[in-house]
NUKEKE-807091 format. One record per residue: residue in one letter; x, z negated, y of N, C-alpha, C in turn. Coordinates in steps of 0.05 Angstrom, whole numbers. Each point is the difference from the previous one (the first is absolute). Example, Ala and Ser with C-alpha at 12.3 -4.5 7.8 and 13.67 -1.06 7.14 Angstrom:
% NUKEKE-807091
@residuo: a	n_x: 264	n_z: -156	n_y: -114	ca_x: -18	ca_z: 0	ca_y: 24	c_x: 18	c_z: 0	c_y: 24;
@residuo: s	n_x: -7	n_z: 14	n_y: 21	ca_x: 16	ca_z: -1	ca_y: 24	c_x: -15	c_z: -14	c_y: 22;
END
This chain:
% NUKEKE-807091
@residuo: m	n_x: -1493	n_z: -939	n_y: -646	ca_x: 3	ca_z: -1	ca_y: 29	c_x: -11	c_z: -26	c_y: 11;
@residuo: k	n_x: -24	n_z: -9	n_y: -10	ca_x: -11	ca_z: -25	ca_y: 9	c_x: 18	c_z: -24	c_y: -7;
@residuo: a	n_x: 11	n_z: 0	n_y: -23	ca_x: 18	ca_z: -22	ca_y: -9	c_x: 24	c_z: -1	c_y: 19;
@residuo: k	n_x: 11	n_z: 23	n_y: 7	ca_x: 23	ca_z: 1	ca_y: 18	c_x: -7	c_z: -12	c_y: 28;
@residuo: k	n_x: -24	n_z: 7	n_y: 10	ca_x: -9	ca_z: -11	ca_y: 25	c_x: -3	c_z: -30	c_y: -1;
@residuo: r	n_x: -11	n_z: -10	n_y: -22	ca_x: -4	ca_z: -29	ca_y: -3	c_x: 27	c_z: -14	c_y: 0;
@residuo: i	n_x: 19	n_z: 11	n_y: -14	ca_x: 27	ca_z: -12	ca_y: -2	c_x: 13	c_z: 0	c_y: 28;
@residuo: i	n_x: -3	n_z: 21	n_y: 15	ca_x: 11	ca_z: 1	ca_y: 27	c_x: -14	c_z: -21	c_y: 18;
@residuo: i	n_x: -26	n_z: -2	n_y: -2	ca_x: -14	ca_z: -20	ca_y: 16	c_x: 8	c_z: -28	c_y: -7;
@residuo: i	n_x: 2	n_z: -5	n_y: -26	ca_x: 9	ca_z: -27	ca_y: -9	c_x: 28	c_z: -6	c_y: 9;
@residuo: l	n_x: 18	n_z: 19	n_y: -2	ca_x: 27	ca_z: -4	ca_y: 10	c_x: 1	c_z: -5	c_y: 30;
@residuo: c	n_x: -16	n_z: 14	n_y: 15	ca_x: -2	ca_z: -4	ca_y: 29	c_x: -10	c_z: -28	c_y: 6;
@residuo: i	n_x: -20	n_z: -9	n_y: -14	ca_x: -10	ca_z: -27	ca_y: 4	c_x: 21	c_z: -21	c_y: -7;
@residuo: i	n_x: 14	n_z: 4	n_y: -22	ca_x: 21	ca_z: -19	ca_y: -8	c_x: 22	c_z: -1	c_y: 21;
@residuo: i	n_x: 9	n_z: 23	n_y: 9	ca_x: 20	ca_z: 2	ca_y: 21	c_x: -9	c_z: -14	c_y: 25;
@residuo: f	n_x: -25	n_z: 5	n_y: 8	ca_x: -11	ca_z: -13	ca_y: 24	c_x: 0	c_z: -30	c_y: -3;
@residuo: l	n_x: -9	n_z: -10	n_y: -23	ca_x: -2	ca_z: -28	ca_y: -5	c_x: 28	c_z: -13	c_y: 0;
@residuo: v	n_x: 19	n_z: 13	n_y: -12	ca_x: 28	ca_z: -10	ca_y: -1	c_x: 12	c_z: -2	c_y: 28;
@residuo: f	n_x: -3	n_z: 21	n_y: 16	ca_x: 12	ca_z: 0	ca_y: 26	c_x: -15	c_z: -15	c_y: 21;
@residuo: f	n_x: -26	n_z: -3	n_y: -4	ca_x: -16	ca_z: -13	ca_y: 21	c_x: -13	c_z: -26	c_y: -10;
@residuo: r	n_x: 10	n_z: -11	n_y: -22	ca_x: -12	ca_z: -25	ca_y: -11	c_x: 1	c_z: -23	c_y: 19;
@residuo: e	n_x: 22	n_z: -2	n_y: 15	ca_x: 2	ca_z: -23	ca_y: 19	c_x: -21	c_z: 3	c_y: 22;
@residuo: c	n_x: -4	n_z: 25	n_y: 10	ca_x: -20	ca_z: 4	ca_y: 21	c_x: -28	c_z: -6	c_y: -10;
@residuo: i	n_x: -5	n_z: 9	n_y: -25	ca_x: -26	ca_z: -5	ca_y: -12	c_x: -4	c_z: -30	c_y: -4;
@residuo: l	n_x: 20	n_z: -14	n_y: -10	ca_x: -2	ca_z: -29	ca_y: -4	c_x: -5	c_z: -15	c_y: 26;
@residuo: k	n_x: 13	n_z: 10	n_y: 22	ca_x: -3	ca_z: -14	ca_y: 25	c_x: -29	c_z: 4	c_y: 11;
@residuo: i	n_x: -13	n_z: 20	n_y: -8	ca_x: -28	ca_z: 3	ca_y: 7	c_x: -17	c_z: -20	c_y: -15;
@residuo: v	n_x: 6	n_z: -2	n_y: -26	ca_x: -16	ca_z: -19	ca_y: -17	c_x: 8	c_z: -29	c_y: 5;
@residuo: y	n_x: 25	n_z: -4	n_y: 8	ca_x: 11	ca_z: -27	ca_y: 6	c_x: 9	c_z: -1	c_y: 29;
@residuo: p	n_x: -20	n_z: -2	n_y: 18	ca_x: 7	ca_z: 0	ca_y: 29	c_x: 14	c_z: -26	c_y: 8;
@residuo: l	n_x: 14	n_z: 1	n_y: 22	ca_x: 12	ca_z: -24	ca_y: 12	c_x: -9	c_z: -2	c_y: 29;
@residuo: k	n_x: -21	n_z: -15	n_y: 4	ca_x: -10	ca_z: -6	ca_y: 27	c_x: 9	c_z: -28	c_y: 7;
@residuo: y	n_x: 1	n_z: -6	n_y: 25	ca_x: 6	ca_z: -27	ca_y: 10	c_x: 28	c_z: -9	c_y: -8;
@residuo: k	n_x: 19	n_z: 19	n_y: -2	ca_x: 27	ca_z: -6	ca_y: -9	c_x: 13	c_z: -23	c_y: 16;
@residuo: e	n_x: -1	n_z: 3	n_y: 27	ca_x: 13	ca_z: -20	ca_y: 16	c_x: -12	c_z: -28	c_y: -4;
@residuo: t	n_x: -26	n_z: -2	n_y: -2	ca_x: -13	ca_z: -25	ca_y: -5	c_x: 8	c_z: -12	c_y: -27;
@residuo: i	n_x: 0	n_z: 17	n_y: -20	ca_x: 7	ca_z: -9	ca_y: -27	c_x: 29	c_z: -10	c_y: 0;
@residuo: v	n_x: 18	n_z: 15	n_y: 12	ca_x: 28	ca_z: -9	ca_y: 1	c_x: 3	c_z: -26	c_y: 16;
@residuo: e	n_x: -14	n_z: -2	n_y: 23	ca_x: 2	ca_z: -24	ca_y: 16	c_x: -8	c_z: -25	c_y: -15;
@residuo: y	n_x: -23	n_z: 1	n_y: -13	ca_x: -10	ca_z: -24	ca_y: -14	c_x: 13	c_z: -4	c_y: -27;
@residuo: s	n_x: 9	n_z: 21	n_y: -12	ca_x: 16	ca_z: -3	ca_y: -25	c_x: 26	c_z: -15	c_y: 6;
@residuo: e	n_x: 12	n_z: 7	n_y: 22	ca_x: 25	ca_z: -14	ca_y: 7	c_x: -5	c_z: -28	c_y: 9;
@residuo: e	n_x: -22	n_z: -4	n_y: 16	ca_x: -6	ca_z: -27	ca_y: 9	c_x: -5	c_z: -19	c_y: -23;
@residuo: y	n_x: -13	n_z: 10	n_y: -21	ca_x: -7	ca_z: -17	ca_y: -23	c_x: 18	c_z: 5	c_y: -24;
@residuo: n	n_x: 22	n_z: 13	n_y: 5	ca_x: 20	ca_z: 5	ca_y: -21	c_x: -12	c_z: 13	c_y: -25;
@residuo: l	n_x: -16	n_z: 21	n_y: 4	ca_x: -13	ca_z: 14	ca_y: -22	c_x: 12	c_z: 28	c_y: -2;
@residuo: d	n_x: -1	n_z: 11	n_y: -23	ca_x: 8	ca_z: 28	ca_y: -5	c_x: -22	c_z: 18	c_y: 13;
@residuo: p	n_x: 8	n_z: 17	n_y: 19	ca_x: -21	ca_z: 17	ca_y: 13	c_x: -14	c_z: 19	c_y: -19;
@residuo: y	n_x: 14	n_z: 8	n_y: -21	ca_x: -12	ca_z: 18	ca_y: -20	c_x: -22	c_z: -15	c_y: -16;
@residuo: l	n_x: 3	n_z: -26	n_y: -4	ca_x: -21	ca_z: -16	ca_y: -13	c_x: -25	c_z: 0	c_y: 18;
@residuo: v	n_x: 5	n_z: -5	n_y: 26	ca_x: -23	ca_z: 0	ca_y: 19	c_x: -14	c_z: 27	c_y: 0;
@residuo: m	n_x: 16	n_z: 22	n_y: 1	ca_x: -12	ca_z: 27	ca_y: -1	c_x: -16	c_z: 4	c_y: -26;
@residuo: a	n_x: 11	n_z: -9	n_y: -22	ca_x: -13	ca_z: 4	ca_y: -26	c_x: -26	c_z: -16	c_y: -1;
@residuo: i	n_x: 0	n_z: -24	n_y: 11	ca_x: -25	ca_z: -16	ca_y: 1	c_x: -21	c_z: 13	c_y: 18;
@residuo: i	n_x: 9	n_z: 10	n_y: 23	ca_x: -19	ca_z: 13	ca_y: 18	c_x: -11	c_z: 25	c_y: -13;
@residuo: k	n_x: 17	n_z: 16	n_y: -13	ca_x: -10	ca_z: 24	ca_y: -14	c_x: -20	c_z: -8	c_y: -22;
@residuo: t	n_x: 6	n_z: -20	n_y: -15	ca_x: -18	ca_z: -9	ca_y: -22	c_x: -26	c_z: -12	c_y: 11;
@residuo: e	n_x: 2	n_z: -16	n_y: 21	ca_x: -23	ca_z: -14	ca_y: 10	c_x: -19	c_z: 18	c_y: 16;
@residuo: s	n_x: 11	n_z: 17	n_y: 18	ca_x: -17	ca_z: 15	ca_y: 19	c_x: 7	c_z: 29	c_y: 3;
@residuo: n	n_x: 21	n_z: 9	n_y: -13	ca_x: 10	ca_z: 28	ca_y: 4	c_x: 5	c_z: 5	c_y: 30;
@residuo: f	n_x: 10	n_z: -20	n_y: 13	ca_x: 8	ca_z: 2	ca_y: 29	c_x: -24	c_z: 5	c_y: 18;
@residuo: q	n_x: -24	n_z: -7	n_y: -9	ca_x: -24	ca_z: 2	ca_y: 17	c_x: -6	c_z: -27	c_y: 13;
@residuo: k	n_x: 5	n_z: -2	n_y: 26	ca_x: -2	ca_z: -26	ca_y: 13	c_x: -29	c_z: -11	c_y: 3;
@residuo: d	n_x: -20	n_z: 17	n_y: -2	ca_x: -28	ca_z: -8	ca_y: 4	c_x: -15	c_z: -4	c_y: -26;
@residuo: v	n_x: 13	n_z: -1	n_y: -22	ca_x: -13	ca_z: -1	ca_y: -26	c_x: -10	c_z: -29	c_y: -5;
@residuo: v	n_x: -23	n_z: -1	n_y: -13	ca_x: -11	ca_z: -26	ca_y: -9	c_x: -6	c_z: 4	c_y: -30;
@residuo: s	n_x: 10	n_z: -19	n_y: -17	ca_x: -4	ca_z: 2	ca_y: -29	c_x: -27	c_z: -11	c_y: -8;
@residuo: h	n_x: -7	n_z: 5	n_y: -25	ca_x: -25	ca_z: -11	ca_y: -10	c_x: 1	c_z: -31	c_y: -2;
@residuo: k	n_x: 24	n_z: -11	n_y: 2	ca_x: 3	ca_z: -29	ca_y: 0	c_x: 3	c_z: -11	c_y: 28;
@residuo: q	n_x: -7	n_z: 16	n_y: 20	ca_x: 1	ca_z: -7	ca_y: 28	c_x: 29	c_z: -8	c_y: 9;
@residuo: a	n_x: 19	n_z: 16	n_y: -8	ca_x: 27	ca_z: -2	ca_y: 9	c_x: 5	c_z: 22	c_y: 21;
@residuo: y	n_x: 15	n_z: -7	n_y: 21	ca_x: 1	ca_z: 17	ca_y: 23	c_x: 28	c_z: 11	c_y: 6;
@residuo: g	n_x: 0	n_z: 25	n_y: 10	ca_x: 24	ca_z: 11	ca_y: 11	c_x: 21	c_z: 9	c_y: -20;
@residuo: l	n_x: 24	n_z: 6	n_y: 11	ca_x: 21	ca_z: 12	ca_y: -15	c_x: 8	c_z: -16	c_y: -25;
@residuo: m	n_x: 3	n_z: -27	n_y: 4	ca_x: 9	ca_z: -17	ca_y: -22	c_x: -23	c_z: -15	c_y: -13;
@residuo: q	n_x: -25	n_z: 8	n_y: 6	ca_x: -24	ca_z: -10	ca_y: -13	c_x: -1	c_z: -30	c_y: -1;
@residuo: i	n_x: -2	n_z: -12	n_y: 23	ca_x: -2	ca_z: -29	ca_y: 3	c_x: -29	c_z: -9	c_y: 3;
@residuo: t	n_x: -8	n_z: -19	n_y: -16	ca_x: -28	ca_z: -10	ca_y: 2	c_x: -2	c_z: -20	c_y: 23;
@residuo: e	n_x: -25	n_z: -5	n_y: 8	ca_x: -4	ca_z: -19	ca_y: 22	c_x: 10	c_z: -28	c_y: -7;
@residuo: p	n_x: -6	n_z: -11	n_y: -24	ca_x: 10	ca_z: -27	ca_y: -6	c_x: 31	c_z: -1	c_y: 1;
@residuo: t	n_x: 13	n_z: 21	n_y: -11	ca_x: 29	ca_z: 0	ca_y: 0	c_x: 10	c_z: 3	c_y: 29;
@residuo: a	n_x: -13	n_z: 16	n_y: 16	ca_x: 8	ca_z: 3	ca_y: 28	c_x: -3	c_z: -26	c_y: 15;
@residuo: t	n_x: -22	n_z: -14	n_y: -4	ca_x: -4	ca_z: -26	ca_y: 13	c_x: 23	c_z: -19	c_y: -7;
@residuo: w	n_x: 7	n_z: -1	n_y: -26	ca_x: 22	ca_z: -18	ca_y: -8	c_x: 26	c_z: 9	c_y: 12;
@residuo: i	n_x: 6	n_z: 26	n_y: -1	ca_x: 26	ca_z: 10	ca_y: 11	c_x: 1	c_z: -7	c_y: 30;
@residuo: v	n_x: -21	n_z: 6	n_y: 15	ca_x: 0	ca_z: -5	ca_y: 29	c_x: 5	c_z: -30	c_y: 6;
@residuo: g	n_x: -11	n_z: -17	n_y: -16	ca_x: 5	ca_z: -29	ca_y: 3	c_x: 29	c_z: -7	c_y: -5;
@residuo: e	n_x: 11	n_z: 11	n_y: -22	ca_x: 28	ca_z: -6	ca_y: -7	c_x: 19	c_z: 12	c_y: 20;
@residuo: m	n_x: -7	n_z: 24	n_y: 11	ca_x: 18	ca_z: 13	ca_y: 20	c_x: -4	c_z: -11	c_y: 28;
@residuo: k	n_x: -21	n_z: -16	n_y: 3	ca_x: -8	ca_z: -12	ca_y: 26	c_x: -5	c_z: 22	c_y: 21;
@residuo: k	n_x: -14	n_z: 21	n_y: -10	ca_x: -8	ca_z: 21	ca_y: 18	c_x: -25	c_z: -9	c_y: 16;
@residuo: t	n_x: -1	n_z: 9	n_y: 25	ca_x: -24	ca_z: -6	ca_y: 16	c_x: -14	c_z: 26	c_y: 7;
@residuo: d	n_x: -24	n_z: -2	n_y: 8	ca_x: -16	ca_z: 23	ca_y: 8	c_x: -3	c_z: 21	c_y: -21;
@residuo: f	n_x: 0	n_z: -7	n_y: -25	ca_x: -4	ca_z: 19	ca_y: -22	c_x: -29	c_z: 5	c_y: -5;
@residuo: k	n_x: -7	n_z: 26	n_y: -4	ca_x: -27	ca_z: 8	ca_y: -8	c_x: 3	c_z: 16	c_y: -26;
@residuo: y	n_x: -21	n_z: -1	n_y: -17	ca_x: 2	ca_z: 14	ca_y: -25	c_x: 3	c_z: 30	c_y: 5;
@residuo: s	n_x: -10	n_z: 10	n_y: 22	ca_x: 4	ca_z: 29	ca_y: 6	c_x: 30	c_z: 7	c_y: 3;
@residuo: d	n_x: 16	n_z: -20	n_y: 6	ca_x: 29	ca_z: 4	ca_y: 2	c_x: 13	c_z: 9	c_y: -26;
@residuo: l	n_x: -14	n_z: -4	n_y: -22	ca_x: 10	ca_z: 9	ca_y: -26	c_x: 2	c_z: 30	c_y: -1;
@residuo: f	n_x: -15	n_z: 14	n_y: 17	ca_x: 2	ca_z: 29	ca_y: 1	c_x: 23	c_z: 10	c_y: 18;
@residuo: d	n_x: 13	n_z: -18	n_y: 14	ca_x: 23	ca_z: 7	ca_y: 16	c_x: 24	c_z: 0	c_y: -18;
@residuo: a	n_x: 14	n_z: 23	n_y: -1	ca_x: 22	ca_z: 4	ca_y: -19	c_x: 22	c_z: -22	c_y: 4;
@residuo: d	n_x: 7	n_z: -5	n_y: 24	ca_x: 22	ca_z: -19	ca_y: 5	c_x: -8	c_z: -28	c_y: -10;
@residuo: t	n_x: -24	n_z: -9	n_y: 7	ca_x: -10	ca_z: -26	ca_y: -9	c_x: -2	c_z: -2	c_y: -30;
@residuo: n	n_x: -11	n_z: 20	n_y: -12	ca_x: -5	ca_z: 0	ca_y: -29	c_x: 27	c_z: 0	c_y: -15;
@residuo: i	n_x: 19	n_z: 16	n_y: 9	ca_x: 26	ca_z: 1	ca_y: -14	c_x: 15	c_z: -26	c_y: 4;
@residuo: e	n_x: -1	n_z: -11	n_y: 25	ca_x: 13	ca_z: -26	ca_y: 4	c_x: -12	c_z: -22	c_y: -18;
@residuo: m	n_x: -26	n_z: -1	n_y: -1	ca_x: -13	ca_z: -21	ca_y: -17	c_x: 6	c_z: 5	c_y: -30;
@residuo: g	n_x: -1	n_z: 25	n_y: -8	ca_x: 6	ca_z: 7	ca_y: -28	c_x: 28	c_z: -7	c_y: -7;
@residuo: c	n_x: 19	n_z: 5	n_y: 17	ca_x: 28	ca_z: -6	ca_y: -5	c_x: 5	c_z: -31	c_y: 0;
@residuo: w	n_x: -14	n_z: -14	n_y: 18	ca_x: 2	ca_z: -29	ca_y: 0	c_x: -10	c_z: -11	c_y: -27;
@residuo: y	n_x: -22	n_z: 11	n_y: -9	ca_x: -12	ca_z: -9	ca_y: -25	c_x: 18	c_z: 6	c_y: -24;
@residuo: l	n_x: 11	n_z: 24	n_y: 0	ca_x: 19	ca_z: 7	ca_y: -22	c_x: 24	c_z: -20	c_y: 0;
@residuo: d	n_x: 10	n_z: -6	n_y: 23	ca_x: 22	ca_z: -19	ca_y: 2	c_x: -8	c_z: -27	c_y: -10;
@residuo: n	n_x: -24	n_z: -9	n_y: 7	ca_x: -11	ca_z: -25	ca_y: -9	c_x: -3	c_z: -1	c_y: -31;
@residuo: l	n_x: -10	n_z: 22	n_y: -11	ca_x: -3	ca_z: 2	ca_y: -29	c_x: 28	c_z: 0	c_y: -14;
@residuo: r	n_x: 19	n_z: 14	n_y: 12	ca_x: 27	ca_z: 1	ca_y: -11	c_x: 12	c_z: -28	c_y: 0;
@residuo: t	n_x: -4	n_z: -15	n_y: 21	ca_x: 10	ca_z: -27	ca_y: 1	c_x: -11	c_z: -17	c_y: -23;
@residuo: e	n_x: -25	n_z: 4	n_y: -6	ca_x: -13	ca_z: -15	ca_y: -21	c_x: 8	c_z: 9	c_y: -28;
@residuo: f	n_x: 0	n_z: 27	n_y: -4	ca_x: 4	ca_z: 10	ca_y: -28	c_x: 28	c_z: 11	c_y: -5;
@residuo: n	n_x: 13	n_z: 11	n_y: 19	ca_x: 28	ca_z: 10	ca_y: -2	c_x: 3	c_z: 20	c_y: -23;
@residuo: d	n_x: -20	n_z: 16	n_y: -5	ca_x: 1	ca_z: 21	ca_y: -20	c_x: -19	c_z: 22	c_y: 8;
@residuo: i	n_x: 9	n_z: 25	n_y: 0	ca_x: -16	ca_z: 22	ca_y: 11	c_x: -26	c_z: 3	c_y: -15;
@residuo: d	n_x: 0	n_z: -2	n_y: -26	ca_x: -25	ca_z: 3	ca_y: -15	c_x: -20	c_z: -21	c_y: 7;
@residuo: l	n_x: 9	n_z: -25	n_y: 3	ca_x: -17	ca_z: -22	ca_y: 7	c_x: -11	c_z: 3	c_y: 28;
@residuo: v	n_x: 18	n_z: 9	n_y: 18	ca_x: -9	ca_z: 5	ca_y: 28	c_x: -21	c_z: 21	c_y: 1;
@residuo: l	n_x: 4	n_z: 22	n_y: -14	ca_x: -20	ca_z: 22	ca_y: 0	c_x: -26	c_z: -9	c_y: -13;
@residuo: a	n_x: 2	n_z: -15	n_y: -22	ca_x: -24	ca_z: -10	ca_y: -13	c_x: -15	c_z: -18	c_y: 19;
@residuo: a	n_x: 14	n_z: -18	n_y: 14	ca_x: -13	ca_z: -18	ca_y: 19	c_x: -12	c_z: 15	c_y: 23;
@residuo: y	n_x: 14	n_z: 21	n_y: 10	ca_x: -11	ca_z: 15	ca_y: 22	c_x: -26	c_z: 14	c_y: -8;
@residuo: n	n_x: -2	n_z: 8	n_y: -25	ca_x: -24	ca_z: 14	ca_y: -10	c_x: -22	c_z: -19	c_y: -10;
@residuo: a	n_x: 8	n_z: -20	n_y: -15	ca_x: -20	ca_z: -17	ca_y: -13	c_x: -3	c_z: -27	c_y: 12;
@residuo: g	n_x: 19	n_z: -7	n_y: 17	ca_x: -1	ca_z: -27	ca_y: 12	c_x: 20	c_z: -19	c_y: -13;
@residuo: r	n_x: 12	n_z: -16	n_y: 17	ca_x: 21	ca_z: -19	ca_y: -11	c_x: -12	c_z: -20	c_y: -19;
@residuo: g	n_x: -25	n_z: -8	n_y: 4	ca_x: -14	ca_z: -19	ca_y: -18	c_x: -1	c_z: 11	c_y: -28;
@residuo: n	n_x: -8	n_z: 25	n_y: -2	ca_x: -1	ca_z: 13	ca_y: -27	c_x: 27	c_z: 1	c_y: -13;
@residuo: v	n_x: 20	n_z: 8	n_y: 16	ca_x: 28	ca_z: 2	ca_y: -12	c_x: 9	c_z: -28	c_y: -9;
@residuo: n	n_x: -5	n_z: -21	n_y: 15	ca_x: 8	ca_z: -27	ca_y: -9	c_x: -15	c_z: -8	c_y: -25;
@residuo: k	n_x: -26	n_z: 7	n_y: -2	ca_x: -15	ca_z: -5	ca_y: -25	c_x: 12	c_z: 15	c_y: -24;
@residuo: w	n_x: 7	n_z: 25	n_y: 5	ca_x: 11	ca_z: 17	ca_y: -21	c_x: 26	c_z: -11	c_y: -10;
@residuo: l	n_x: 17	n_z: -9	n_y: 18	ca_x: 26	ca_z: -11	ca_y: -7	c_x: -3	c_z: -26	c_y: -18;
@residuo: d	n_x: -22	n_z: -14	n_y: 4	ca_x: -6	ca_z: -24	ca_y: -15	c_x: -14	c_z: 6	c_y: -27;
@residuo: n	n_x: -7	n_z: 25	n_y: -4	ca_x: -15	ca_z: 8	ca_y: -24	c_x: 19	c_z: 14	c_y: -20;
@residuo: s	n_x: 5	n_z: -13	n_y: -23	ca_x: 19	ca_z: 11	ca_y: -19	c_x: -8	c_z: 28	c_y: -12;
@residuo: e	n_x: -25	n_z: 7	n_y: 2	ca_x: -9	ca_z: 26	ca_y: -9	c_x: 8	c_z: 22	c_y: 20;
@residuo: v	n_x: 5	n_z: -8	n_y: 25	ca_x: 7	ca_z: 19	ca_y: 21	c_x: 30	c_z: -1	c_y: 6;
@residuo: s	n_x: 11	n_z: -24	n_y: 0	ca_x: 28	ca_z: -4	ca_y: 5	c_x: 12	c_z: -17	c_y: -22;
@residuo: k	n_x: 18	n_z: 12	n_y: -15	ca_x: 13	ca_z: -13	ca_y: -23	c_x: 19	c_z: -22	c_y: 10;
@residuo: d	n_x: 11	n_z: 3	n_y: 24	ca_x: 21	ca_z: -18	ca_y: 9	c_x: -7	c_z: -15	c_y: 25;
@residuo: g	n_x: -24	n_z: 5	n_y: 12	ca_x: -8	ca_z: -13	ca_y: 24	c_x: 15	c_z: 10	c_y: 25;
@residuo: v	n_x: 15	n_z: 21	n_y: -4	ca_x: 16	ca_z: 12	ca_y: 22	c_x: -7	c_z: 29	c_y: 5;
@residuo: n	n_x: -6	n_z: 14	n_y: -21	ca_x: -7	ca_z: 29	ca_y: 2	c_x: -28	c_z: 5	c_y: -11;
@residuo: l	n_x: -12	n_z: 22	n_y: 9	ca_x: -26	ca_z: 8	ca_y: -11	c_x: 5	c_z: 20	c_y: -22;
@residuo: h	n_x: -11	n_z: -6	n_y: -23	ca_x: 4	ca_z: 18	ca_y: -23	c_x: -25	c_z: 15	c_y: -8;
@residuo: n	n_x: -23	n_z: -10	n_y: 8	ca_x: -26	ca_z: 12	ca_y: -7	c_x: -19	c_z: -5	c_y: 22;
@residuo: i	n_x: 1	n_z: 16	n_y: 21	ca_x: -17	ca_z: -5	ca_y: 24	c_x: -29	c_z: 5	c_y: -7;
@residuo: p	n_x: -17	n_z: -20	n_y: 4	ca_x: -28	ca_z: 3	ca_y: -8	c_x: -16	c_z: 20	c_y: 16;
@residuo: f	n_x: 8	n_z: 5	n_y: 24	ca_x: -14	ca_z: 20	ca_y: 17	c_x: 13	c_z: 27	c_y: -2;
@residuo: g	n_x: -14	n_z: 19	n_y: -13	ca_x: 11	ca_z: 27	ca_y: -3	c_x: 7	c_z: 12	c_y: 27;
@residuo: e	n_x: -17	n_z: -5	n_y: 20	ca_x: 5	ca_z: 10	ca_y: 27	c_x: 27	c_z: -9	c_y: 11;
@residuo: t	n_x: 6	n_z: -26	n_y: -5	ca_x: 26	ca_z: -11	ca_y: 10	c_x: 23	c_z: 11	c_y: -15;
@residuo: d	n_x: -2	n_z: 4	n_y: -26	ca_x: 21	ca_z: 12	ca_y: -15	c_x: 6	c_z: 28	c_y: 9;
@residuo: k	n_x: -21	n_z: 16	n_y: 5	ca_x: 3	ca_z: 27	ca_y: 10	c_x: 12	c_z: 0	c_y: 28;
@residuo: y	n_x: -9	n_z: -19	n_y: 16	ca_x: 9	ca_z: -2	ca_y: 28	c_x: 31	c_z: -4	c_y: 1;
@residuo: i	n_x: 10	n_z: -18	n_y: -16	ca_x: 29	ca_z: -6	ca_y: -1	c_x: 15	c_z: 26	c_y: -7;
@residuo: k	n_x: -9	n_z: 13	n_y: -21	ca_x: 13	ca_z: 25	ca_y: -9	c_x: -1	c_z: 22	c_y: 22;
@residuo: k	n_x: -23	n_z: 2	n_y: 12	ca_x: -4	ca_z: 21	ca_y: 21	c_x: 18	c_z: -5	c_y: 24;
@residuo: v	n_x: 2	n_z: -25	n_y: 9	ca_x: 17	ca_z: -7	ca_y: 22	c_x: 29	c_z: 6	c_y: -7;
@residuo: k	n_x: 8	n_z: -6	n_y: -24	ca_x: 28	ca_z: 6	ca_y: -8	c_x: 6	c_z: 30	c_y: 0;
@residuo: v	n_x: -19	n_z: 16	n_y: -10	ca_x: 4	ca_z: 29	ca_y: 1	c_x: 1	c_z: 10	c_y: 28;
@residuo: n	n_x: -18	n_z: -10	n_y: 17	ca_x: 0	ca_z: 8	ca_y: 28	c_x: 26	c_z: -9	c_y: 14;
@residuo: y	n_x: 10	n_z: -23	n_y: -7	ca_x: 25	ca_z: -10	ca_y: 11	c_x: 23	c_z: 20	c_y: -6;
@residuo: n	n_x: 2	n_z: 8	n_y: -25	ca_x: 21	ca_z: 19	ca_y: -7	c_x: -2	c_z: 27	c_y: 14;
@residuo: i	n_x: -25	n_z: 9	n_y: 3	ca_x: -4	ca_z: 25	ca_y: 14	c_x: 7	c_z: -2	c_y: 30;
@residuo: y	n_x: -9	n_z: -22	n_y: 13	ca_x: 7	ca_z: -4	ca_y: 28	c_x: 30	c_z: -3	c_y: 4;
@residuo: k	n_x: 13	n_z: -14	n_y: -18	ca_x: 29	ca_z: -3	ca_y: 3	c_x: 14	c_z: 27	c_y: -4;
@residuo: f	n_x: -9	n_z: 17	n_y: -18	ca_x: 11	ca_z: 26	ca_y: -4	c_x: -5	c_z: 18	c_y: 24;
@residuo: l	n_x: -24	n_z: 0	n_y: 11	ca_x: -7	ca_z: 18	ca_y: 22	c_x: 11	c_z: -8	c_y: 26;
@residuo: y	n_x: 1	n_z: -26	n_y: 6	ca_x: 7	ca_z: -10	ca_y: 26	c_x: 24	c_z: -19	c_y: 0;
@residuo: g	n_x: 18	n_z: 4	n_y: -19	ca_x: 23	ca_z: -18	ca_y: -3	c_x: 16	c_z: -2	c_y: 26;
@residuo: g	n_x: 11	n_z: -24	n_y: 5	ca_x: 17	ca_z: -5	ca_y: 23	c_x: -15	c_z: -12	c_y: 24;
@residuo: i	n_x: -24	n_z: -10	n_y: -4	ca_x: -15	ca_z: -11	ca_y: 22	c_x: 6	c_z: -30	c_y: 2;
@residuo: g	n_x: 3	n_z: -9	n_y: 25	ca_x: 3	ca_z: -29	ca_y: 5	c_x: 29	c_z: -8	c_y: 0;
@residuo: k	n_x: 6	n_z: -22	n_y: 13	ca_x: 28	ca_z: -10	ca_y: 2	c_x: 12	c_z: -7	c_y: -27;
@residuo: k	n_x: -17	n_z: -11	n_y: -19	ca_x: 10	ca_z: -7	ca_y: -26	c_x: 12	c_z: 23	c_y: -15;
@residuo: n	n_x: -10	n_z: 24	n_y: 7	ca_x: 8	ca_z: 24	ca_y: -16	c_x: 21	c_z: 17	c_y: 15;
@residuo: e	n_x: 10	n_z: -10	n_y: 23	ca_x: 21	ca_z: 15	ca_y: 14	c_x: 27	c_z: -9	c_y: -11;
@residuo: g	n_x: 20	n_z: 19	n_y: 2	ca_x: 26	ca_z: -5	ca_y: -10	c_x: 14	c_z: -22	c_y: 14;
END
């Protein structure tokens, strides 16, 4: 009798997970700030699902988060990077507290991703540079132990960066599955 009850419970759980997997995934993979993500993704010609995946990986969509490395907000921008971005964007009246503003943080993060894409033109290199810094990526490309061809990374020395790239790509696929059809690029 107990075995029969267990089987029924397990079957109910499986049925629940099959029929409600998308709802469950949307709880685990939220989509906040959709309009802002789409706006700046389009402005900087980025895939909005990539921006979502980076935000999920960096901050889990928590706009007030500060990392142990003193990176701030949704896209986890450090003060030195923010200072550089603000100068390049010619923004005025910027304060570091603005990094907690979703609109400002996403705009700056998208600008930075576009800037990295212009330099590296490869998603793995862009993600590595976003995580570890463009200086490290350039050093790695010049190191034959890390890059066999000077174009791709074959053995990333920072385990955190290697995991970061993989995690963003998984999150990208999940966001594309859950929220497909977002943004002008994805309309028929």
